[in-house]
N, C-alpha and C positions, 0 to 999 in steps of 0.2 A: 168379425164380431159374431159371437154366438148368443144364444138366448140368455145364458147366465149373466154375461156382461151387460146386456141391455137391461135386464131386471135389476141388477145391482146399481147400474147407473141411474135408473128411475128411483130406486129406493134412496140412494144417497142424495139425489137431486131434491127429493121431497124433504129430507132432513135439512138440506141446505137452504131451501126456500123458507122453511120455518125459522131457521137461525137468522137468515137475512131479514125477514120481517121483524123478528124480535129485536135484533140489533139496531135496525133503523128506527123502530118505535121508541126504544129505550135510550138511544144514543150511545150504545155500547159498541166499541170498535172490534173487540175480539169475536163476538158472535157474528157480527156483520162480515168480517173478513173470512171467517170459517164457513159461513153460509155461501159466500160467493165462490170460495174454493171448492166446496162440496158440489156445487152445481156445475163447475167447469172441469174438474180434474178427470172425471170418467171418460171424457173425449180423448184424453192423451195417454191413458193407461190401458193396455190390452191384457196384461197378465191378471188372471182372476184373483190369485192369492195376494198379489201386490195391491190390487184394487180394494180388497176387503181390509187389508192392514192399514192402508192410508185412510180409508173411509172411517174406520173405527177410531183411529188416532185423531182425526179431525172432529168427529162427533164428541169425543171426550175432552178435547182441548178447552172449550169454554168452561167446563166444570172445574178444571185444575188451574187455569190461568185467569186470575181476576185482576183487571186493570181499572 
């Protein structure tokens, strides 16, 4: 792990926590699941480019998927 990976993990984890709280409070499943995934996936992805691409896709998912 390098500094960039740790910083991006912290950044995506912060977004994930926000989505998790919003999804739990509103009872919305898509932000809840995206929030949990955003908080967990940086532990398993070491490639920086892949980390950024997955993180951006997960951040954008609740905007495009309405259930």
